[in-house]
N, C-alpha and C positions, 0 to 999 in steps of 0.2 A: 641255198641250203642254210646259210647262216641266218637269214631272215626267218626261215621256218623254225630253226632251233630257238631263236629269240622269242618268236610268237608262242612257241610251246612252253617256254619257261614262264612267260607272262600269264598264259592261261592257267598253268599249274599254280602259280602264286595267287592268282585271283580266286581260284577254287579253294585254296588253303585259307585265304583271308575270309572268304564267306563262311566256311565251315568253322573257323575259329571264332568269328563274331557270333555265330549261332550258339556255340558252347558258352561263350562268355556272357552274352546277354540273355540267353535262355528264352527266346520268344515262344509263344504258344505254338504247339504242334512241332515246329521245326527244331526248337531247342532240345527238347527231350530226345528226339530221334538222333540228333547230332551227338548228344552225350552218350547215348547207348552205342553208337557206332564208333566214336573216337575215344570214349572213356573219360573219366573225370581226372583233370590234371592234378598232379601231386604238388602240394604247396608246403614250404617249410621256411622257417627263419634260419639264417646262417650268418657267418662272418666271411667276407671276401676281402682280401687285401687289407685287413685290419679294420674294416668298417661294417656296419650293419647292412644286411641285404635280405630280400625275400626271393627265394628260388622257386620257380615253377617248372616242373618236369613233366614230360609226357606220361600218360597213364600206363603205357606198355613199353617194355624193353629197358635196356640199360645203357643205350647209346653206343657209340658216340653220336651226338645230334648236332645239327646246325644250331648255332647259339647266338643270342642277342643279350647285350648288357644295356639296361635302361636306366636313365637318370631322370628323376622327377624334377619339377620346377620348384620355385620358392612357394611352399605351401606348408602350413602347420601340420597337415596330415602326412607329409613326407612320402615315403614309399608306400604307405597304406592308402594313398589317395585312390578313390574308386576307379579313376581312369587308368591308372597304372596297374592296379590289381586286375582289372578287366583285360587290359592288353597283355599282361603276363599270362593269364589263363588262356587267352585266345591263341597266343603263340605256342604254348605248351600243347594245346589241343591239336595243333597241326603238325606236331612232331619236332618242335623246336624247344631247346632249353632256354629259358628266359630268366635273367637275374636282374632284379631291380635293386640297384645299389644307391645308398644314401650317404654321401660324404658329410662329415661334420660341418655344421653351419649352414648347409644348403636350405634346410626347411625353414629357418628363421631369417634368411636373407643376409647371411654373413659369408660372402664368397671371397676367399683369399687364395694366395698361392698354395697354401696347404690343402685347401679344398680341391684345387686342380690336381695336386699330387696324389691325393687320395682317390680321386676319380680314375686317374691313370693306373694306380696300383690295383684298384679293383678290377679293371678290365684285363690287366696282365695276369692277375690271379685266376680269373675265370678262364682265360685262354689256356692256362696251364693245366686245367682239370682234365682228367682222363676221359670224361664223358662228353668232351667238346670235340666235334669233328675237325680234324686237321689242325687243332690248336688255333682256330680262327674265330673271330667274333664280329657280329654286326653291332653298331653303336646307335642307340636311339635316345633322344632327349627332347625335353620341352622347356622353353624359356631358359632359366638359369641352368637347368640340366642340359639343354641343347648347347649352350656355350661350353660346358664341360666336355660334352661328347666331341665337339669339333676340335677342342684343344688336345684331347686324348688321341684322336685320329691322326694328328700331325706329329705325334711324338715318335722319335726315331726308333725306339725299341718296340713299338707296337704297330706302326703304320702298315708294315708289310703283312700283318696278321688280321687286318680289318677287312671284312668282306664288303660291307656297305655302311653308309651313315644316313640316318633319317632324323632330321631335326626340324622343330617348329619354333619359330619366334626366338632365336638366339640373339644375344648382344655380341657383336663380332669385334667391336673396337671400344674397349672400356675407356680409354683416354678421351676419345671424342664424345662418348656418352656422358662423361663427367662435364664436358663443356656445356652441353645443352641442359643437363640436370641443374647446374649451378647458375648459368647465365640466361637460359631461355633461348639461346641461339646455337645453331649447328653450323659447321663449316661446309661449304659446297663450292667447288671451283674457285677457291680463293676468296669467296665472299661469305658473309655471315647471314644466315637465313633464320627467321624466327621459328622455334619449335618448342611448344609447351608440353612437357611430359606430365605425368600424374604424380601425386604425392607419394604413392606406394613405391614407385621406382626411385624417387628421390631418397626415400628412407632406406631402401635396399642398398643404394649406392653409398650413402653415408655410413651405414653399418659395415659395409664391406671394406671401405677405406680405413675407417677407425679401427676395425678389428685387425687390420694388417700392420698397425703401428706397434712398436715395442711395448710390452706390458709395463704398466706403471700407474701411479695414482691418478694423474690427469687423464690419461688415455682410458683407464678403466672407468672413471667417472663419466666420461663422454659416451662410452659404449653402453654403460648402464642406463644413461638417459635415453639413448636411442632404443634400447631394448624395452624401455617402459612405455614408449609411444605406441599407440594403436597402429596396426598395419595399414589401415585405410582411413587415417585421421587427417588433420590439417597439415599445412606445410611444415615438415620436420626441420627444414633449414633454419626457420625462425627460432626453434627451440635450441639449436646449436649455438645461435648467435649470443645467447645469454652467458655462454661459458668463455667467450673469447677474452674478456678482460681479466678473468680470474686465474687463468692457467699460467704456470711458470715454465712449463715444458715447451721448448722451442719447436719440437716436432709437432706436438698437438696444436700449438698456436698456428703454425704454418698450415696445418690441415684445416683448422677452423677459418683461417683467412681465405683459403681456397673455396670453402663452402659458403662463405659470406660474400663472395665476389659476384657481381652481376654484370661485369664488363667483359664481353668475349675477347677483347683485345688484350686484356691482362691475364687471361687464363693460362697461357703457356708459361709465363713467368712464374705465376703462383704454383702451377703444377710442379715445376722444377724445384721449387723450394720445399716441398713436402719430403719427409724422410725417404731415402733411397729404397728402403725395404718395402715401403708402400708402393712406390713406383714399380719396383720389380714384381710385386704381387699383381698389379694391374696388367703389366706386360704379359705375365704368364697366363692371364685370363683373356687376353685379346686374341681371339682365334684368327683374325685376319693376318696376323704376323706369320702364322704357320700354314696359311691356306695353300701355298704352292707345294708344300710337302705332303699333302694328303693324296694317297695313291688310290684309295677306294672311291667308287662312285658316291656322290653326296646328293641326297634329295633334301633341298632346303625349302621349307614351306613358311611363308610369312603373310601378314596382312598388308593390303595396299595402304591402309591408313591405321597403323598400330597406335594404340593409345599411349604407349610408352616409348617406342623406338621408331625413328624415321626409316622409310624404305631405303634410303641411301646407304644405311649400314649394311643391309643384305646385298645391295648391288655392288658395293665395294668388295665384299667378300667373294662374290661370284666372279668378279673380274680378275681376282687374284688366284682363284682355285680352278684349274683346268678340268677337274672331274665333277664340278658342281652343276646341278640343274635346279633352277629356281621356279617355284610354283607360287604365284601371287593370288591370294583369295580376297575377294571384295567383301565377303560377309564376315570375315574374321576381324575381331577387335584386338586380340593378342594371341592367345594360345587355346581358346575354346571355340571350336567350330559351332556355327549356328545352324541347327537342323531345322530347315523349313523348306517349303515347296520352292520359294523364290531363290533358295540357295542351292538348288539341285546341280547347277553347273559347277559351283565351287566344290560340292561334295564329290562330284565325279573327278575333279582335278585332284582333290585330296586322296581319293581312292587310287588314282593313277600313281601318285608319288609313293604311297604305301606299297602298292603291288610291285612297282619297279624295285624298291628297296628289298622287298622280300625275295623277288626273283634273283637278285644279285647275291643275297645271303644264302639262298638254297642251292645256287648253281655252282658254288665253289667247292 
């Protein structure tokens, strides 16, 4: 009987996913019919937990509805990125309240402890809405937003109100990520293994750490320099190197020394030398530390060979989180699925993760 109920929930979630996709993408013939049947989702800008958000509500009724809070990745379009607008509309079309929340700094790649706090506050504020069923929410995130979703799901005040978590391409251990960002080596089983990430992730890492430092002249100058660099330009660590000799702020100097280091053996020593406020910020953004506290089912989707993050990062999280299920895609480079005939198996796997997360969200 339990298997029958589970199968029924999955079939229902699959049907919802298909109908939502038809409304959001509006394909010929099927799209207009789905819109007439389900109605046009209602979309509005709002503030949740003190940050900007876009709310997508079902066309009919006043709730309470199953609810999802979505966090976009590091993209200049922020919550208005087409993928998140489409996903929000798709969820609303199938009877779900969807809130795309955008903490400060996320869009430009400045993730700090404050970013994580804002993401949590947004989820708690959404869960407190009267139109949210049972005061419970699903959490969805991509890339940097996925990291925030996992951290929020582990928070003591929210964890028991999370129905499911669906994330793609998070960074789960920020300290270890900084090791390969700065030195080109990751740690695995006590040994150092080469891993070359891309300049964009180096830039986001540098912006995030510098933004976490106490405000001041040298810190502000370093952050301004990082903000002036193109998102997909040359090695940003070289640009930081030019500031090392001119700074008189010991905290900024320690941070520049960390980013100027290429020796993986020295990383831990240099990391401990940066200001404690920056280390605390990175700790609050390291989802692996709270993995065991997540009670909701977690669907974690990653690339087998991510251009920014090694697979070992996701494997370490899953080994610490008893509720996590890992889906590895061969056609994924980071967080953008490749829609092609040869990727059909991967698309089926991705669909499975989405449907399982929806089934858990709608069944509570």
